[in-house]
A tleap script that builds the chain and sets N, CA, C and O, in Angstrom:
source leaprc.protein.ff14SB
mol = sequence {
  NMET ARG SER THR VAL ALA VAL LEU ALA ALA
  VAL LEU THR ALA GLY SER ILE ILE ALA SER
  PRO PRO ALA SER ALA GLY PRO THR LEU CYS
  ASN GLU PRO SER CYS VAL PRO GLY ILE MET
  PRO GLY VAL VAL LEU GLY SER TYR CYS ASN
  ASN THR LYS TYR TYR SER PHE GLY VAL THR
  SER TRP GLY ARG LEU VAL PHE CYS GLY THR
  PRO ARG ARG TYR GLU PRO ARG TRP PHE ARG
  SER PRO GLU MET ARG GLY ILE LYS ASP TYR
  MET SER ASP CYS ALA GLY PHE ASP GLY GLU
  VAL ALA GLN ALA PRO ASP GLY MET PHE LEU
  SER CYS VAL THR ARG GLU ASP GLY PHE PRO
  ARG TRP GLU SER GLY GLU GLN LEU ARG PRO
  ALA CPRO
}
set mol.1.N position { -41.673 -18.994 -29.744 }
set mol.1.CA position { -41.443 -19.126 -28.325 }
set mol.1.C position { -40.056 -19.703 -28.055 }
set mol.1.O position { -39.324 -19.197 -27.205 }
set mol.2.N position { -39.699 -20.761 -28.777 }
set mol.2.CA position { -38.418 -21.399 -28.588 }
set mol.2.C position { -37.277 -20.421 -28.906 }
set mol.2.O position { -36.270 -20.405 -28.198 }
set mol.3.N position { -37.421 -19.609 -29.955 }
set mol.3.CA position { -36.381 -18.655 -30.315 }
set mol.3.C position { -36.270 -17.539 -29.277 }
set mol.3.O position { -35.174 -17.030 -29.042 }
set mol.4.N position { -37.380 -17.149 -28.655 }
set mol.4.CA position { -37.356 -16.128 -27.611 }
set mol.4.C position { -36.573 -16.629 -26.405 }
set mol.4.O position { -35.786 -15.881 -25.824 }
set mol.5.N position { -36.779 -17.875 -26.026 }
set mol.5.CA position { -36.047 -18.460 -24.900 }
set mol.5.C position { -34.558 -18.539 -25.225 }
set mol.5.O position { -33.721 -18.258 -24.367 }
set mol.6.N position { -34.227 -18.915 -26.444 }
set mol.6.CA position { -32.822 -19.017 -26.850 }
set mol.6.C position { -32.143 -17.645 -26.821 }
set mol.6.O position { -31.006 -17.521 -26.368 }
set mol.7.N position { -32.842 -16.620 -27.304 }
set mol.7.CA position { -32.288 -15.264 -27.303 }
set mol.7.C position { -32.099 -14.781 -25.866 }
set mol.7.O position { -31.062 -14.203 -25.539 }
set mol.8.N position { -33.092 -15.012 -25.008 }
set mol.8.CA position { -32.999 -14.607 -23.606 }
set mol.8.C position { -31.830 -15.309 -22.924 }
set mol.8.O position { -31.079 -14.674 -22.184 }
set mol.9.N position { -31.667 -16.594 -23.159 }
set mol.9.CA position { -30.558 -17.338 -22.572 }
set mol.9.C position { -29.218 -16.794 -23.055 }
set mol.9.O position { -28.278 -16.692 -22.267 }
set mol.10.N position { -29.114 -16.446 -24.329 }
set mol.10.CA position { -27.873 -15.900 -24.882 }
set mol.10.C position { -27.541 -14.549 -24.257 }
set mol.10.O position { -26.379 -14.277 -23.955 }
set mol.11.N position { -28.556 -13.695 -24.059 }
set mol.11.CA position { -28.343 -12.380 -23.447 }
set mol.11.C position { -27.889 -12.530 -22.005 }
set mol.11.O position { -26.956 -11.850 -21.578 }
set mol.12.N position { -28.536 -13.415 -21.244 }
set mol.12.CA position { -28.154 -13.629 -19.851 }
set mol.12.C position { -26.741 -14.190 -19.743 }
set mol.12.O position { -25.980 -13.775 -18.868 }
set mol.13.N position { -26.384 -15.112 -20.604 }
set mol.13.CA position { -25.035 -15.683 -20.600 }
set mol.13.C position { -24.007 -14.620 -20.944 }
set mol.13.O position { -22.972 -14.530 -20.284 }
set mol.14.N position { -24.266 -13.821 -21.952 }
set mol.14.CA position { -23.334 -12.749 -22.336 }
set mol.14.C position { -23.177 -11.748 -21.201 }
set mol.14.O position { -22.070 -11.274 -20.945 }
set mol.15.N position { -24.258 -11.425 -20.525 }
set mol.15.CA position { -24.203 -10.482 -19.409 }
set mol.15.C position { -23.365 -11.007 -18.262 }
set mol.15.O position { -22.631 -10.245 -17.634 }
set mol.16.N position { -23.463 -12.314 -17.973 }
set mol.16.CA position { -22.676 -12.865 -16.878 }
set mol.16.C position { -21.203 -12.947 -17.242 }
set mol.16.O position { -20.350 -12.829 -16.363 }
set mol.17.N position { -20.885 -13.147 -18.512 }
set mol.17.CA position { -19.486 -13.172 -18.929 }
set mol.17.C position { -18.878 -11.777 -18.814 }
set mol.17.O position { -17.744 -11.626 -18.360 }
set mol.18.N position { -19.622 -10.772 -19.221 }
set mol.18.CA position { -19.132 -9.395 -19.154 }
set mol.18.C position { -18.966 -8.949 -17.703 }
set mol.18.O position { -18.018 -8.229 -17.386 }
set mol.19.N position { -19.875 -9.365 -16.815 }
set mol.19.CA position { -19.844 -8.921 -15.427 }
set mol.19.C position { -18.705 -9.547 -14.635 }
set mol.19.O position { -18.284 -8.980 -13.627 }
set mol.20.N position { -18.195 -10.700 -15.060 }
set mol.20.CA position { -17.139 -11.392 -14.329 }
set mol.20.C position { -15.772 -11.000 -14.859 }
set mol.20.O position { -15.586 -10.909 -16.072 }
set mol.21.N position { -14.799 -10.764 -13.962 }
set mol.21.CA position { -13.450 -10.486 -14.454 }
set mol.21.C position { -12.844 -11.769 -14.992 }
set mol.21.O position { -13.176 -12.852 -14.510 }
set mol.22.N position { -11.973 -11.675 -15.970 }
set mol.22.CA position { -11.366 -12.873 -16.521 }
set mol.22.C position { -10.487 -13.566 -15.487 }
set mol.22.O position { -9.838 -12.904 -14.677 }
set mol.23.N position { -10.464 -14.891 -15.512 }
set mol.23.CA position { -9.679 -15.671 -14.564 }
set mol.23.C position { -8.191 -15.390 -14.710 }
set mol.23.O position { -7.438 -15.560 -13.751 }
set mol.24.N position { -7.757 -14.968 -15.878 }
set mol.24.CA position { -6.338 -14.719 -16.116 }
set mol.24.C position { -5.896 -13.311 -15.716 }
set mol.24.O position { -4.748 -12.934 -15.949 }
set mol.25.N position { -6.802 -12.532 -15.114 }
set mol.25.CA position { -6.479 -11.147 -14.775 }
set mol.25.C position { -5.324 -11.063 -13.778 }
set mol.25.O position { -4.498 -10.158 -13.889 }
set mol.26.N position { -5.240 -11.970 -12.813 }
set mol.26.CA position { -4.159 -11.985 -11.838 }
set mol.26.C position { -4.279 -10.848 -10.843 }
set mol.26.O position { -5.242 -10.083 -10.882 }
set mol.27.N position { -3.294 -10.731 -9.938 }
set mol.27.CA position { -3.339 -9.691 -8.917 }
set mol.27.C position { -3.099 -8.306 -9.515 }
set mol.27.O position { -2.443 -8.167 -10.547 }
set mol.28.N position { -3.630 -7.304 -8.861 }
set mol.28.CA position { -3.415 -5.931 -9.288 }
set mol.28.C position { -2.028 -5.495 -8.836 }
set mol.28.O position { -1.676 -5.674 -7.670 }
set mol.29.N position { -1.252 -4.936 -9.724 }
set mol.29.CA position { 0.080 -4.470 -9.380 }
set mol.29.C position { 0.012 -3.020 -8.918 }
set mol.29.O position { -0.727 -2.211 -9.479 }
set mol.30.N position { 0.782 -2.709 -7.901 }
set mol.30.CA position { 0.849 -1.346 -7.386 }
set mol.30.C position { 2.285 -1.105 -6.967 }
set mol.30.O position { 2.747 -1.669 -5.975 }
set mol.31.N position { 2.987 -0.284 -7.704 }
set mol.31.CA position { 4.397 -0.033 -7.427 }
set mol.31.C position { 4.714 1.433 -7.147 }
set mol.31.O position { 5.876 1.835 -7.208 }
set mol.32.N position { 3.705 2.227 -6.845 }
set mol.32.CA position { 3.914 3.656 -6.570 }
set mol.32.C position { 2.821 4.150 -5.621 }
set mol.32.O position { 1.798 3.481 -5.469 }
set mol.33.N position { 3.013 5.293 -4.985 }
set mol.33.CA position { 2.034 5.788 -4.016 }
set mol.33.C position { 0.643 6.076 -4.586 }
set mol.33.O position { -0.342 6.001 -3.851 }
set mol.34.N position { 0.541 6.401 -5.866 }
set mol.34.CA position { -0.752 6.806 -6.422 }
set mol.34.C position { -1.814 5.711 -6.378 }
set mol.34.O position { -3.002 6.023 -6.468 }
set mol.35.N position { -1.436 4.455 -6.245 }
set mol.35.CA position { -2.418 3.364 -6.213 }
set mol.35.C position { -2.576 2.757 -4.817 }
set mol.35.O position { -3.254 1.741 -4.662 }
set mol.36.N position { -1.968 3.357 -3.814 }
set mol.36.CA position { -2.035 2.839 -2.449 }
set mol.36.C position { -3.261 3.422 -1.738 }
set mol.36.O position { -3.406 4.642 -1.666 }
set mol.37.N position { -4.150 2.559 -1.210 }
set mol.37.CA position { -5.334 3.067 -0.506 }
set mol.37.C position { -4.994 3.570 0.895 }
set mol.37.O position { -4.017 3.132 1.503 }
set mol.38.N position { -5.799 4.479 1.391 }
set mol.38.CA position { -5.692 4.931 2.780 }
set mol.38.C position { -4.675 6.009 3.045 }
set mol.38.O position { -4.388 6.291 4.208 }
set mol.39.N position { -4.110 6.636 2.014 }
set mol.39.CA position { -3.164 7.728 2.247 }
set mol.39.C position { -3.958 8.966 2.642 }
set mol.39.O position { -4.828 9.423 1.900 }
set mol.40.N position { -3.648 9.507 3.824 }
set mol.40.CA position { -4.399 10.637 4.369 }
set mol.40.C position { -4.006 11.945 3.680 }
set mol.40.O position { -2.827 12.301 3.664 }
set mol.41.N position { -4.967 12.658 3.115 }
set mol.41.CA position { -4.646 13.936 2.463 }
set mol.41.C position { -4.552 15.086 3.465 }
set mol.41.O position { -5.073 14.999 4.576 }
set mol.42.N position { -3.890 16.147 3.063 }
set mol.42.CA position { -3.863 17.381 3.850 }
set mol.42.C position { -3.089 17.312 5.144 }
set mol.42.O position { -3.418 18.028 6.089 }
set mol.43.N position { -2.076 16.479 5.220 }
set mol.43.CA position { -1.280 16.331 6.440 }
set mol.43.C position { -0.334 17.514 6.575 }
set mol.43.O position { 0.188 18.017 5.580 }
set mol.44.N position { -0.115 17.955 7.804 }
set mol.44.CA position { 0.846 19.017 8.083 }
set mol.44.C position { 2.120 18.366 8.608 }
set mol.44.O position { 2.110 17.734 9.665 }
set mol.45.N position { 3.209 18.520 7.874 }
set mol.45.CA position { 4.494 17.950 8.250 }
set mol.45.C position { 4.855 18.356 9.672 }
set mol.45.O position { 4.822 19.543 9.998 }
set mol.46.N position { 5.199 17.392 10.527 }
set mol.46.CA position { 5.579 17.670 11.912 }
set mol.46.C position { 4.429 17.663 12.895 }
set mol.46.O position { 4.657 17.675 14.105 }
set mol.47.N position { 3.189 17.644 12.405 }
set mol.47.CA position { 2.052 17.612 13.333 }
set mol.47.C position { 1.881 16.209 13.903 }
set mol.47.O position { 2.447 15.248 13.384 }
set mol.48.N position { 1.102 16.099 14.970 }
set mol.48.CA position { 0.883 14.816 15.632 }
set mol.48.C position { 0.036 13.886 14.768 }
set mol.48.O position { -0.819 14.334 14.004 }
set mol.49.N position { 0.287 12.587 14.903 }
set mol.49.CA position { -0.494 11.560 14.219 }
set mol.49.C position { -0.751 10.440 15.222 }
set mol.49.O position { -0.217 10.459 16.331 }
set mol.50.N position { -1.570 9.465 14.829 }
set mol.50.CA position { -1.943 8.469 15.838 }
set mol.50.C position { -1.785 7.013 15.431 }
set mol.50.O position { -2.112 6.138 16.232 }
set mol.51.N position { -1.304 6.702 14.231 }
set mol.51.CA position { -1.184 5.300 13.862 }
set mol.51.C position { 0.133 5.040 13.143 }
set mol.51.O position { 0.297 5.386 11.973 }
set mol.52.N position { 1.065 4.427 13.857 }
set mol.52.CA position { 2.377 4.157 13.280 }
set mol.52.C position { 2.476 2.767 12.660 }
set mol.52.O position { 3.520 2.410 12.116 }
set mol.53.N position { 1.401 1.975 12.735 }
set mol.53.CA position { 1.470 0.600 12.237 }
set mol.53.C position { 0.627 0.347 10.990 }
set mol.53.O position { 1.094 -0.325 10.071 }
set mol.54.N position { -0.594 0.863 10.932 }
set mol.54.CA position { -1.484 0.622 9.789 }
set mol.54.C position { -1.941 1.935 9.161 }
set mol.54.O position { -2.248 2.897 9.866 }
set mol.55.N position { -1.982 1.965 7.843 }
set mol.55.CA position { -2.388 3.164 7.083 }
set mol.55.C position { -1.668 4.385 7.637 }
set mol.55.O position { -2.290 5.370 8.034 }
set mol.56.N position { -0.358 4.299 7.653 }
set mol.56.CA position { 0.499 5.301 8.284 }
set mol.56.C position { 1.040 6.353 7.330 }
set mol.56.O position { 1.921 7.129 7.703 }
set mol.57.N position { 0.529 6.393 6.107 }
set mol.57.CA position { 1.027 7.357 5.135 }
set mol.57.C position { 0.051 8.497 4.931 }
set mol.57.O position { -1.163 8.337 5.057 }
set mol.58.N position { 0.607 9.640 4.616 }
set mol.58.CA position { -0.196 10.819 4.314 }
set mol.58.C position { 0.495 11.616 3.227 }
set mol.58.O position { 1.595 11.280 2.787 }
set mol.59.N position { -0.169 12.676 2.804 }
set mol.59.CA position { 0.411 13.568 1.804 }
set mol.59.C position { 0.090 15.001 2.215 }
set mol.59.O position { -1.023 15.299 2.649 }
set mol.60.N position { 1.075 15.883 2.074 }
set mol.60.CA position { 0.881 17.285 2.437 }
set mol.60.C position { 0.092 18.008 1.348 }
set mol.60.O position { -0.157 17.451 0.279 }
set mol.61.N position { -0.291 19.225 1.622 }
set mol.61.CA position { -1.051 20.007 0.638 }
set mol.61.C position { -0.235 20.284 -0.624 }
set mol.61.O position { -0.815 20.532 -1.681 }
set mol.62.N position { 1.089 20.247 -0.540 }
set mol.62.CA position { 1.924 20.465 -1.722 }
set mol.62.C position { 2.387 19.154 -2.357 }
set mol.62.O position { 3.219 19.172 -3.265 }
set mol.63.N position { 1.854 18.001 -1.887 }
set mol.63.CA position { 2.111 16.726 -2.529 }
set mol.63.C position { 3.271 15.914 -1.987 }
set mol.63.O position { 3.666 14.928 -2.609 }
set mol.64.N position { 3.824 16.292 -0.857 }
set mol.64.CA position { 4.943 15.552 -0.258 }
set mol.64.C position { 4.416 14.341 0.510 }
set mol.64.O position { 3.542 14.489 1.364 }
set mol.65.N position { 4.939 13.138 0.217 }
set mol.65.CA position { 4.551 11.927 0.934 }
set mol.65.C position { 5.194 11.926 2.312 }
set mol.65.O position { 6.384 12.214 2.446 }
set mol.66.N position { 4.415 11.606 3.332 }
set mol.66.CA position { 4.882 11.574 4.716 }
set mol.66.C position { 4.417 10.273 5.369 }
set mol.66.O position { 3.535 9.587 4.850 }
set mol.67.N position { 5.020 9.944 6.514 }
set mol.67.CA position { 4.583 8.780 7.277 }
set mol.67.C position { 4.499 9.134 8.744 }
set mol.67.O position { 5.171 10.056 9.206 }
set mol.68.N position { 3.673 8.403 9.483 }
set mol.68.CA position { 3.499 8.610 10.915 }
set mol.68.C position { 4.543 7.767 11.640 }
set mol.68.O position { 4.505 6.538 11.593 }
set mol.69.N position { 5.475 8.440 12.310 }
set mol.69.CA position { 6.557 7.746 13.011 }
set mol.69.C position { 6.725 8.253 14.420 }
set mol.69.O position { 6.231 9.324 14.772 }
set mol.70.N position { 7.434 7.471 15.234 }
set mol.70.CA position { 7.640 7.816 16.633 }
set mol.70.C position { 9.110 8.082 16.897 }
set mol.70.O position { 9.897 7.138 16.964 }
set mol.71.N position { 9.506 9.345 17.048 }
set mol.71.CA position { 10.880 9.616 17.446 }
set mol.71.C position { 11.061 9.206 18.914 }
set mol.71.O position { 10.088 9.155 19.666 }
set mol.72.N position { 12.261 8.925 19.307 }
set mol.72.CA position { 12.510 8.472 20.685 }
set mol.72.C position { 11.881 9.405 21.720 }
set mol.72.O position { 12.052 10.623 21.671 }
set mol.73.N position { 11.160 8.810 22.644 }
set mol.73.CA position { 10.558 9.496 23.803 }
set mol.73.C position { 9.559 10.589 23.444 }
set mol.73.O position { 9.232 11.409 24.302 }
set mol.74.N position { 9.068 10.634 22.224 }
set mol.74.CA position { 8.110 11.665 21.835 }
set mol.74.C position { 6.862 11.039 21.245 }
set mol.74.O position { 6.855 9.865 20.877 }
set mol.75.N position { 5.813 11.829 21.161 }
set mol.75.CA position { 4.562 11.384 20.545 }
set mol.75.C position { 4.766 11.213 19.032 }
set mol.75.O position { 5.620 11.880 18.447 }
set mol.76.N position { 3.991 10.326 18.396 }
set mol.76.CA position { 4.117 10.145 16.946 }
set mol.76.C position { 3.832 11.442 16.182 }
set mol.76.O position { 2.954 12.222 16.550 }
set mol.77.N position { 4.596 11.646 15.114 }
set mol.77.CA position { 4.459 12.838 14.269 }
set mol.77.C position { 4.613 12.444 12.805 }
set mol.77.O position { 5.080 11.352 12.480 }
set mol.78.N position { 4.207 13.363 11.932 }
set mol.78.CA position { 4.361 13.157 10.488 }
set mol.78.C position { 5.757 13.569 10.057 }
set mol.78.O position { 6.202 14.681 10.342 }
set mol.79.N position { 6.455 12.654 9.359 }
set mol.79.CA position { 7.812 12.881 8.855 }
set mol.79.C position { 7.850 12.659 7.353 }
set mol.79.O position { 7.005 11.957 6.798 }
set mol.80.N position { 8.839 13.263 6.697 }
set mol.80.CA position { 9.035 13.021 5.268 }
set mol.80.C position { 9.326 11.545 5.046 }
set mol.80.O position { 10.116 10.941 5.773 }
set mol.81.N position { 8.696 10.981 4.058 }
set mol.81.CA position { 8.821 9.548 3.807 }
set mol.81.C position { 9.988 9.227 2.888 }
set mol.81.O position { 10.286 9.983 1.963 }
set mol.82.N position { 10.657 8.084 3.150 }
set mol.82.CA position { 11.601 7.575 2.141 }
set mol.82.C position { 10.811 7.203 0.887 }
set mol.82.O position { 9.582 7.281 0.888 }
set mol.83.N position { 11.482 6.811 -0.155 }
set mol.83.CA position { 10.827 6.393 -1.399 }
set mol.83.C position { 9.812 5.291 -1.114 }
set mol.83.O position { 10.120 4.310 -0.437 }
set mol.84.N position { 8.587 5.465 -1.644 }
set mol.84.CA position { 7.533 4.469 -1.436 }
set mol.84.C position { 7.369 3.616 -2.677 }
set mol.84.O position { 7.337 4.128 -3.796 }
set mol.85.N position { 7.265 2.302 -2.472 }
set mol.85.CA position { 7.193 1.334 -3.563 }
set mol.85.C position { 5.824 0.682 -3.716 }
set mol.85.O position { 5.734 -0.416 -4.266 }
set mol.86.N position { 4.768 1.316 -3.251 }
set mol.86.CA position { 3.415 0.812 -3.464 }
set mol.86.C position { 2.991 -0.235 -2.458 }
set mol.86.O position { 3.262 -0.107 -1.264 }
set mol.87.N position { 2.319 -1.279 -2.944 }
set mol.87.CA position { 1.808 -2.339 -2.078 }
set mol.87.C position { 2.682 -3.576 -2.257 }
set mol.87.O position { 2.890 -4.051 -3.374 }
set mol.88.N position { 3.186 -4.085 -1.146 }
set mol.88.CA position { 4.051 -5.265 -1.146 }
set mol.88.C position { 3.581 -6.228 -0.060 }
set mol.88.O position { 2.875 -5.834 0.868 }
set mol.89.N position { 3.976 -7.481 -0.184 }
set mol.89.CA position { 3.615 -8.488 0.812 }
set mol.89.C position { 4.624 -8.512 1.945 }
set mol.89.O position { 5.832 -8.424 1.721 }
set mol.90.N position { 4.116 -8.634 3.164 }
set mol.90.CA position { 4.930 -8.729 4.366 }
set mol.90.C position { 5.913 -9.891 4.229 }
set mol.90.O position { 5.519 -10.991 3.841 }
set mol.91.N position { 7.180 -9.657 4.542 }
set mol.91.CA position { 8.275 -10.624 4.520 }
set mol.91.C position { 8.656 -11.104 3.113 }
set mol.91.O position { 9.407 -12.070 2.981 }
set mol.92.N position { 8.152 -10.449 2.064 }
set mol.92.CA position { 8.573 -10.803 0.712 }
set mol.92.C position { 9.905 -10.122 0.404 }
set mol.92.O position { 10.312 -9.195 1.105 }
set mol.93.N position { 10.571 -10.581 -0.633 }
set mol.93.CA position { 11.871 -10.066 -1.044 }
set mol.93.C position { 11.764 -8.599 -1.467 }
set mol.93.O position { 10.834 -8.213 -2.174 }
set mol.94.N position { 12.725 -7.794 -1.025 }
set mol.94.CA position { 12.735 -6.379 -1.429 }
set mol.94.C position { 14.122 -5.968 -1.928 }
set mol.94.O position { 14.549 -4.829 -1.733 }
set mol.95.N position { 14.812 -6.898 -2.566 }
set mol.95.CA position { 16.153 -6.606 -3.087 }
set mol.95.C position { 16.134 -5.344 -3.942 }
set mol.95.O position { 15.278 -5.173 -4.809 }
set mol.96.N position { 17.092 -4.472 -3.681 }
set mol.96.CA position { 17.213 -3.229 -4.431 }
set mol.96.C position { 16.441 -2.062 -3.842 }
set mol.96.O position { 16.536 -0.943 -4.346 }
set mol.97.N position { 15.674 -2.304 -2.776 }
set mol.97.CA position { 14.861 -1.233 -2.170 }
set mol.97.C position { 15.223 -0.992 -0.703 }
set mol.97.O position { 14.398 -0.467 0.045 }
set mol.98.N position { 16.431 -1.359 -0.271 }
set mol.98.CA position { 16.826 -1.236 1.126 }
set mol.98.C position { 16.589 0.190 1.641 }
set mol.98.O position { 17.008 1.167 1.022 }
set mol.99.N position { 15.911 0.282 2.784 }
set mol.99.CA position { 15.614 1.572 3.398 }
set mol.99.C position { 14.384 2.256 2.846 }
set mol.99.O position { 14.002 3.317 3.340 }
set mol.100.N position { 13.749 1.679 1.832 }
set mol.100.CA position { 12.542 2.267 1.260 }
set mol.100.C position { 11.302 1.677 1.945 }
set mol.100.O position { 11.418 0.735 2.728 }
set mol.101.N position { 10.137 2.218 1.659 }
set mol.101.CA position { 8.916 1.818 2.356 }
set mol.101.C position { 7.827 1.385 1.383 }
set mol.101.O position { 7.894 1.656 0.184 }
set mol.102.N position { 6.816 0.701 1.935 }
set mol.102.CA position { 5.663 0.242 1.163 }
set mol.102.C position { 4.513 0.029 2.141 }
set mol.102.O position { 4.652 0.260 3.342 }
set mol.103.N position { 3.389 -0.408 1.617 }
set mol.103.CA position { 2.233 -0.733 2.455 }
set mol.103.C position { 1.780 -2.147 2.097 }
set mol.103.O position { 1.698 -2.494 0.918 }
set mol.104.N position { 1.488 -2.956 3.103 }
set mol.104.CA position { 0.985 -4.313 2.872 }
set mol.104.C position { -0.478 -4.228 2.435 }
set mol.104.O position { -1.117 -3.198 2.647 }
set mol.105.N position { -1.020 -5.286 1.831 }
set mol.105.CA position { -2.430 -5.274 1.425 }
set mol.105.C position { -3.404 -4.977 2.577 }
set mol.105.O position { -4.484 -4.432 2.351 }
set mol.106.N position { -3.019 -5.336 3.809 }
set mol.106.CA position { -3.893 -5.063 4.962 }
set mol.106.C position { -3.672 -3.674 5.557 }
set mol.106.O position { -4.302 -3.321 6.554 }
set mol.107.N position { -2.781 -2.883 4.952 }
set mol.107.CA position { -2.531 -1.517 5.423 }
set mol.107.C position { -1.311 -1.368 6.307 }
set mol.107.O position { -0.983 -0.253 6.712 }
set mol.108.N position { -0.614 -2.484 6.624 }
set mol.108.CA position { 0.558 -2.399 7.497 }
set mol.108.C position { 1.669 -1.603 6.821 }
set mol.108.O position { 1.937 -1.766 5.631 }
set mol.109.N position { 2.306 -0.743 7.603 }
set mol.109.CA position { 3.441 0.058 7.167 }
set mol.109.C position { 4.653 -0.877 7.067 }
set mol.109.O position { 5.001 -1.539 8.045 }
set mol.110.N position { 5.291 -0.935 5.907 }
set mol.110.CA position { 6.433 -1.819 5.680 }
set mol.110.C position { 7.688 -1.025 5.345 }
set mol.110.O position { 7.629 0.050 4.748 }
set mol.111.N position { 8.831 -1.586 5.748 }
set mol.111.CA position { 10.130 -1.018 5.413 }
set mol.111.C position { 11.025 -2.152 4.915 }
set mol.111.O position { 10.970 -3.262 5.444 }
set mol.112.N position { 11.834 -1.883 3.918 }
set mol.112.CA position { 12.749 -2.888 3.381 }
set mol.112.C position { 13.988 -2.933 4.262 }
set mol.112.O position { 14.714 -1.947 4.392 }
set mol.113.N position { 14.216 -4.105 4.871 }
set mol.113.CA position { 15.313 -4.275 5.825 }
set mol.113.C position { 16.130 -5.506 5.451 }
set mol.113.O position { 15.575 -6.554 5.120 }
set mol.114.N position { 17.455 -5.371 5.506 }
set mol.114.CA position { 18.342 -6.516 5.312 }
set mol.114.C position { 18.893 -6.910 6.675 }
set mol.114.O position { 19.559 -6.113 7.335 }
set mol.115.N position { 18.616 -8.124 7.088 }
set mol.115.CA position { 19.070 -8.641 8.388 }
set mol.115.C position { 20.390 -9.395 8.241 }
set mol.115.O position { 20.993 -9.400 7.168 }
set mol.116.N position { 20.837 -10.034 9.332 }
set mol.116.CA position { 22.100 -10.755 9.360 }
set mol.116.C position { 22.195 -11.845 8.295 }
set mol.116.O position { 23.288 -12.151 7.819 }
set mol.117.N position { 21.063 -12.430 7.919 }
set mol.117.CA position { 21.096 -13.512 6.928 }
set mol.117.C position { 21.386 -12.990 5.511 }
set mol.117.O position { 21.610 -13.780 4.593 }
set mol.118.N position { 21.381 -11.677 5.337 }
set mol.118.CA position { 21.712 -11.074 4.054 }
set mol.118.C position { 20.569 -10.966 3.067 }
set mol.118.O position { 20.756 -10.474 1.955 }
set mol.119.N position { 19.379 -11.424 3.461 }
set mol.119.CA position { 18.234 -11.370 2.564 }
set mol.119.C position { 17.335 -10.185 2.910 }
set mol.119.O position { 16.817 -10.112 4.025 }
set mol.120.N position { 17.143 -9.256 1.972 }
set mol.120.CA position { 16.257 -8.109 2.243 }
set mol.120.C position { 14.791 -8.524 2.198 }
set mol.120.O position { 14.374 -9.232 1.282 }
set mol.121.N position { 14.005 -8.086 3.188 }
set mol.121.CA position { 12.589 -8.443 3.300 }
set mol.121.C position { 11.775 -7.215 3.684 }
set mol.121.O position { 12.272 -6.306 4.348 }
set mol.122.N position { 10.497 -7.205 3.251 }
set mol.122.CA position { 9.563 -6.157 3.673 }
set mol.122.C position { 9.077 -6.520 5.078 }
set mol.122.O position { 8.317 -7.473 5.253 }
set mol.123.N position { 9.521 -5.753 6.075 }
set mol.123.CA position { 9.144 -5.980 7.474 }
set mol.123.C position { 8.299 -4.816 7.970 }
set mol.123.O position { 8.156 -3.798 7.292 }
set mol.124.N position { 7.744 -4.984 9.160 }
set mol.124.CA position { 6.956 -3.905 9.748 }
set mol.124.C position { 7.821 -2.660 9.874 }
set mol.124.O position { 8.919 -2.716 10.427 }
set mol.125.N position { 7.337 -1.554 9.371 }
set mol.125.CA position { 8.080 -0.309 9.423 }
set mol.125.C position { 7.776 0.502 10.662 }
set mol.125.O position { 8.268 1.619 10.819 }
set mol.126.N position { 6.969 -0.056 11.541 }
set mol.126.CA position { 6.578 0.675 12.748 }
set mol.126.C position { 7.783 1.099 13.579 }
set mol.126.O position { 7.751 2.153 14.214 }
set mol.127.N position { 8.833 0.306 13.585 }
set mol.127.CA position { 10.015 0.636 14.374 }
set mol.127.C position { 10.954 1.591 13.634 }
set mol.127.O position { 11.987 1.980 14.181 }
set mol.128.N position { 10.614 1.972 12.406 }
set mol.128.CA position { 11.446 2.919 11.658 }
set mol.128.C position { 11.552 4.217 12.438 }
set mol.128.O position { 10.541 4.849 12.743 }
set mol.129.N position { 12.761 4.611 12.757 }
set mol.129.CA position { 12.994 5.838 13.527 }
set mol.129.C position { 13.327 6.977 12.572 }
set mol.129.O position { 14.319 6.905 11.846 }
set mol.130.N position { 12.513 8.023 12.566 }
set mol.130.CA position { 12.807 9.177 11.721 }
set mol.130.C position { 14.110 9.842 12.140 }
set mol.130.O position { 14.483 9.813 13.313 }
set mol.131.N position { 14.785 10.428 11.195 }
set mol.131.CA position { 16.006 11.172 11.512 }
set mol.131.C position { 15.654 12.381 12.373 }
set mol.131.O position { 14.627 13.019 12.141 }
set mol.132.N position { 16.479 12.706 13.356 }
set mol.132.CA position { 16.180 13.864 14.238 }
set mol.132.C position { 16.217 15.180 13.510 }
set mol.132.O position { 15.988 16.227 14.116 }
savepdb mol mol.pdb
quit
């Protein structure tokens, strides 16, 4: 009886260790579009879209990455996306990626912008104006 309890306890302990991720695993890295959640498939380049702030990325049937943007005085449409750098934190450093885009963990569309202070940061990309 005592050995049965010991074996059962060992099995339950081993199962809980296997089921839990290791504490040293750290955050998941995502530096490319393939690991970004919420990218809308089957988008038609130039067609209308409805969200320029959150989950604003899509992909065409031929694999082209696009984003939902608002050209001046017009309804939002799908445009070809600048280089996408995966998932980044809002207002974090983006040195070397000026003009490129990313998505925040909450789905916010981000663009790498260098302001007057000279420090490049991932800011809201909602104001990104597509080229005419």
